[in-house]
C-alpha positions as CSV (number, residue, x, y, z in Angstrom):
1,M,-1.7,-53.4,-23.8
2,A,-0.4,-50.2,-25.5
3,R,-2.9,-48.2,-23.5
4,R,-1.7,-49.4,-20.1
5,P,1.6,-47.3,-20.0
6,L,-0.5,-44.3,-21.0
7,L,-3.0,-44.9,-18.3
8,V,-0.3,-45.5,-15.7
9,G,1.5,-42.3,-16.7
10,S,-1.8,-40.3,-16.5
11,L,-2.5,-41.6,-13.0
12,I,1.0,-40.7,-11.9
13,F,0.6,-37.2,-13.4
14,L,-2.8,-36.7,-11.6
15,A,-1.2,-37.9,-8.3
16,I,1.6,-35.4,-8.6
17,L,-0.9,-32.7,-9.5
18,F,-3.0,-33.6,-6.4
19,V,0.1,-33.5,-4.1
20,F,1.1,-30.1,-5.5
21,F,-2.3,-28.5,-5.0
22,W,-2.6,-30.1,-1.6
23,A,0.8,-28.6,-0.6
24,V,-0.4,-25.2,-1.9
25,F,-3.5,-25.5,0.2
26,L,-1.5,-26.3,3.3
27,A,0.9,-23.5,2.7
28,S,-1.9,-21.0,2.3
29,R,-3.4,-22.2,5.6
30,Q,-0.2,-22.2,7.6
31,D,0.0,-19.7,10.5
32,A,3.3,-17.9,10.0
33,D,3.0,-16.3,13.4
34,G,2.9,-19.4,15.4
35,P,0.0,-21.1,17.2
36,I,-3.1,-19.2,18.3
37,I,-3.0,-18.5,22.0
38,P,-5.5,-20.8,23.7
39,G,-5.5,-18.9,27.0
40,G,-7.5,-19.7,30.1
41,S,-9.8,-16.6,29.9
42,E,-13.3,-16.5,28.6
43,E,-12.5,-13.2,26.8
44,K,-12.5,-13.5,23.0
45,I,-10.7,-11.4,20.4
46,G,-11.6,-11.8,16.7
47,L,-8.5,-12.1,14.5
48,V,-8.7,-10.8,10.9
49,R,-5.8,-11.2,8.5
50,I,-5.2,-8.8,5.6
51,E,-2.5,-10.3,3.4
52,G,-1.2,-9.7,0.0
53,V,-2.2,-7.0,-2.5
54,I,-5.6,-5.6,-1.6
55,L,-7.7,-6.1,-4.7
56,D,-11.2,-6.5,-3.1
57,S,-12.7,-5.7,0.3
58,K,-15.6,-8.2,0.4
59,E,-14.1,-11.0,2.4
60,T,-12.4,-8.6,5.0
61,L,-15.7,-6.6,5.4
62,E,-17.6,-9.9,6.1
63,E,-15.1,-10.9,8.7
64,L,-15.2,-7.5,10.4
65,E,-19.0,-7.4,10.4
66,H,-19.1,-10.9,11.8
67,F,-16.9,-10.1,14.8
68,A,-18.4,-6.6,15.3
69,S,-21.9,-8.1,15.6
70,S,-20.9,-10.9,18.0
71,P,-21.4,-9.9,21.7
72,S,-18.8,-12.5,22.7
73,M,-16.0,-10.7,20.8
74,R,-14.6,-8.1,23.1
75,A,-12.3,-6.6,20.4
76,I,-10.9,-7.2,16.9
77,L,-7.2,-7.6,16.2
78,I,-6.2,-7.1,12.5
79,R,-2.9,-8.6,11.3
80,I,-1.8,-6.7,8.2
81,D,0.9,-8.0,5.9
82,S,0.2,-6.1,2.7
83,P,1.9,-3.6,0.4
84,G,-1.5,-2.0,-0.1
85,G,-3.7,-2.2,-3.2
86,G,-6.7,-0.5,-4.7
87,V,-7.8,2.8,-3.3
88,V,-11.5,1.9,-3.0
89,P,-11.2,-1.4,-1.2
90,S,-8.6,0.2,1.2
91,Q,-11.1,3.0,1.9
92,E,-14.0,0.6,2.4
93,I,-12.1,-1.4,5.0
94,Y,-10.9,1.8,6.7
95,E,-14.5,3.1,7.0
96,E,-15.8,-0.2,8.3
97,I,-13.2,-0.1,11.1
98,R,-14.2,3.5,12.0
99,K,-17.8,2.4,12.2
100,I,-16.9,-0.5,14.5
101,R,-15.0,1.8,16.8
102,D,-17.9,4.3,16.9
103,K,-20.0,1.5,18.2
104,G,-17.6,1.0,21.1
105,K,-15.6,-2.1,20.1
106,K,-11.8,-1.8,20.2
107,V,-9.7,-2.5,17.1
108,V,-5.9,-3.0,17.2
109,V,-3.6,-3.5,14.3
110,S,-0.5,-5.7,14.3
111,M,1.9,-5.1,11.4
112,G,3.8,-8.0,9.8
113,N,6.7,-7.8,7.2
114,V,5.0,-4.9,5.4
115,A,1.9,-2.7,6.0
116,A,2.4,0.1,3.6
117,S,0.3,2.4,1.5
118,G,-3.2,1.0,1.5
119,G,-2.1,-1.4,4.3
120,Y,-1.1,1.6,6.4
121,Y,-4.2,3.5,5.4
122,I,-6.4,0.8,6.9
123,A,-4.2,0.7,10.0
124,T,-4.8,4.3,10.8
125,A,-8.5,3.6,11.5
126,S,-7.6,1.5,14.6
127,D,-7.3,2.4,18.2
128,K,-3.7,1.2,18.4
129,I,-1.0,0.2,15.8
130,V,1.7,-2.3,16.8
131,A,4.6,-2.7,14.4
132,N,7.7,-4.8,14.4
133,P,10.9,-2.7,14.5
134,G,11.7,-4.0,10.9
135,T,8.2,-3.7,9.5
136,L,8.1,-1.7,6.2
137,T,5.3,0.9,6.5
138,G,4.3,4.4,5.4
139,S,4.4,4.8,1.6
140,I,1.7,7.5,1.9
141,G,0.9,8.2,-1.7
142,V,-1.1,7.2,-4.8
143,I,0.1,5.6,-8.0
144,M,-1.5,4.9,-11.4
145,E,0.6,2.8,-13.8
146,L,-0.4,2.9,-17.4
147,A,1.1,0.9,-20.3
148,N,1.7,2.6,-23.6
149,V,2.0,0.1,-26.5
150,E,1.8,2.7,-29.3
151,G,5.4,2.0,-30.4
152,L,4.8,-1.8,-30.5
153,L,1.7,-1.4,-32.6
154,H,3.6,0.7,-35.1
155,K,6.3,-2.0,-35.4
156,I,3.9,-4.8,-36.1
157,G,1.8,-2.7,-38.4
158,V,-1.4,-2.5,-36.3
159,E,-3.3,0.8,-36.1
160,S,-5.7,1.7,-33.3
161,V,-9.0,3.3,-34.3
162,V,-10.9,5.1,-31.5
163,I,-14.4,6.6,-31.9
164,K,-15.3,8.8,-28.9
165,S,-17.9,11.5,-28.0
166,G,-15.8,13.5,-25.5
167,E,-12.4,15.1,-25.8
168,H,-10.9,13.1,-22.9
169,K,-12.9,9.9,-23.1
170,D,-9.8,7.9,-24.0
171,I,-7.5,9.8,-21.7
172,A,-5.8,6.7,-20.4
173,S,-5.7,4.8,-23.6
174,P,-2.7,2.4,-23.9
175,F,-2.6,3.1,-27.7
176,R,-1.3,6.6,-27.6
177,K,0.6,9.1,-25.4
178,M,-1.2,11.5,-23.1
179,T,-1.2,15.1,-24.1
180,P,0.2,17.7,-21.5
181,L,-3.4,18.7,-20.7
182,E,-4.4,15.1,-20.1
183,N,-1.4,14.6,-17.8
184,K,-2.4,17.7,-15.8
185,L,-6.0,16.4,-15.5
186,M,-4.9,13.0,-14.3
187,Q,-2.4,14.5,-11.8
188,Q,-5.3,16.6,-10.3
189,V,-7.2,13.3,-9.8
190,L,-4.2,11.7,-8.1
191,D,-3.6,14.8,-5.9
192,D,-7.2,14.7,-4.7
193,V,-7.0,11.0,-3.7
194,H,-3.6,11.7,-2.1
195,D,-5.2,14.5,0.0
196,Q,-7.8,11.9,1.1
197,F,-5.0,9.7,2.3
198,I,-3.3,12.5,4.2
199,E,-6.6,13.5,5.8
200,A,-7.3,9.9,6.9
201,V,-3.9,9.6,8.5
202,A,-4.1,12.9,10.3
203,K,-7.6,12.0,11.6
204,G,-6.6,8.5,12.7
205,R,-3.3,9.4,14.2
206,Q,-4.4,12.7,15.6
207,L,-1.7,14.6,13.8
208,R,-1.7,18.0,12.1
209,L,-2.2,18.0,8.4
210,S,1.1,19.7,7.9
211,E,2.9,17.0,9.8
212,V,1.4,14.2,7.8
213,R,1.9,16.1,4.5
214,S,5.7,16.3,5.2
215,L,5.8,12.5,5.5
216,S,3.5,11.9,2.5
217,D,5.9,11.8,-0.4
218,G,5.6,8.0,-0.9
219,R,8.7,7.1,1.2
220,V,8.7,4.0,3.4
221,F,9.7,3.8,7.1
222,T,10.8,1.0,9.3
223,G,8.5,0.3,12.3
224,R,11.0,2.0,14.6
225,Q,11.2,5.1,12.3
226,A,7.4,5.2,12.1
227,K,7.1,5.1,15.9
228,A,9.5,8.0,16.2
229,K,7.3,10.0,13.8
230,G,4.0,9.1,15.5
231,L,2.8,6.9,12.7
232,V,2.5,3.8,14.9
233,D,2.0,3.5,18.7
234,E,4.1,0.5,19.9
235,L,6.8,-1.8,18.7
236,G,6.2,-5.5,19.1
237,D,5.0,-8.8,17.4
238,L,1.6,-10.4,17.2
239,Q,1.7,-11.7,20.8
240,D,2.5,-8.1,22.0
241,A,-0.5,-6.9,20.0
242,V,-2.7,-9.5,21.8
243,R,-1.4,-8.3,25.1
244,I,-2.1,-4.6,24.3
245,T,-5.6,-5.5,23.0
246,A,-6.3,-7.4,26.3
247,E,-5.2,-4.4,28.3
248,L,-7.5,-2.1,26.3
249,I,-10.5,-4.3,27.1
250,G,-9.5,-5.0,30.7
251,A,-9.3,-8.7,30.1
252,H,-8.6,-11.0,33.0
253,G,-6.0,-13.6,31.9
254,E,-5.0,-14.2,28.3
255,P,-7.8,-13.9,25.8
256,R,-8.6,-16.5,23.2
257,L,-8.1,-15.5,19.6
258,V,-10.8,-16.6,17.2
259,E,-10.5,-16.7,13.4
260,T,-13.2,-17.4,10.8
261,K,-12.8,-20.5,8.7
262,K,-12.0,-19.2,5.3
263,R,-13.1,-21.0,2.1
264,F,-10.0,-22.0,0.1
265,S,-10.0,-21.0,-3.5
266,L,-7.2,-22.0,-5.7
267,I,-8.0,-19.2,-8.2
268,E,-7.9,-16.5,-5.5
269,F,-4.7,-18.0,-4.1
270,L,-3.0,-17.9,-7.5
271,R,-4.3,-14.4,-8.1
272,D,-3.0,-13.1,-4.8
273,E,0.3,-15.0,-4.8
274,F,1.3,-14.8,-8.4
275,W,-0.7,-12.1,-10.0
276,G,-0.1,-9.7,-7.1
277,K,0.9,-6.2,-8.2
278,I,0.7,-7.0,-11.9
279,G,-3.1,-7.5,-11.3
280,A,-3.3,-4.1,-9.7
281,T,-1.7,-2.4,-12.6
282,S,-3.5,-1.0,-15.5
283,L,-2.6,-3.1,-18.5
284,P,-4.2,-3.1,-22.0
285,G,-7.7,-4.3,-21.7
286,R,-8.0,-3.4,-18.0
287,S,-9.8,-0.5,-16.5
288,V,-7.8,2.4,-15.1
289,Q,-7.3,1.9,-11.3
290,L,-5.9,4.2,-8.7
291,N,-3.8,2.4,-6.1
292,Y,-2.5,3.0,-2.6
293,L,0.3,0.5,-3.4
294,L,4.0,0.2,-2.4
295,S,5.5,-0.1,-5.9
296,F,8.7,-2.1,-5.6
């Protein structure tokens, strides 16, 4: 008899846990931009969403390749709501969009609340960029954040011992301060990656390098400011982006948006929603990572 209350309590706890995770699942699947346009046209546009911190490119590349290889998909619309993320995944998605355009398929970007840094880098590969007037975009720059726990180790009486075969092998070690020379070497790395960003924007937006460089100090712009500076093409919401995409492909009637069915992963959801920028930062035990990331 004593076990019955414990059993009942356990069942109630499991039920609450189930309801919580089901709510999380539904929230992750909710379309924040309203219903997908059904339309009466046979024209189809593939919709790809890039949301949250960009930590990996695999899923986005698979979606892009799927729509790019489908003859029934006349164009691809990318909805970006991201502060950016890792340099490499941002560059990989950028390059895939360029390849798709080279094959003759139109790609349009619609910006949500934020499409900054790596999110903006990706957008510049498209045929057209549509931003809301209040979208936060730009942030053309590179950041590397390193933790230094040397003082903490001294306080608790722990000493770090490093054995290395090259002078700068532990250049980003969290257990000691960088030397002036090491700071200079790392700054040269960041400057080179920053130049790659500037070149990508100049190429994608058909602007002079000097124009882009003057805007590439990491500052953010509203969608309206970005349009005035030539960083985006049009102001509007997702539905406006659909209309612009339809005009680009000469669609008759409103096209039908098609999204791939994404596999839900609780681990990935928690990583994207709660780990976020912390996960993109170099902490003790993590490898050094360069980021095109809006750091707020």
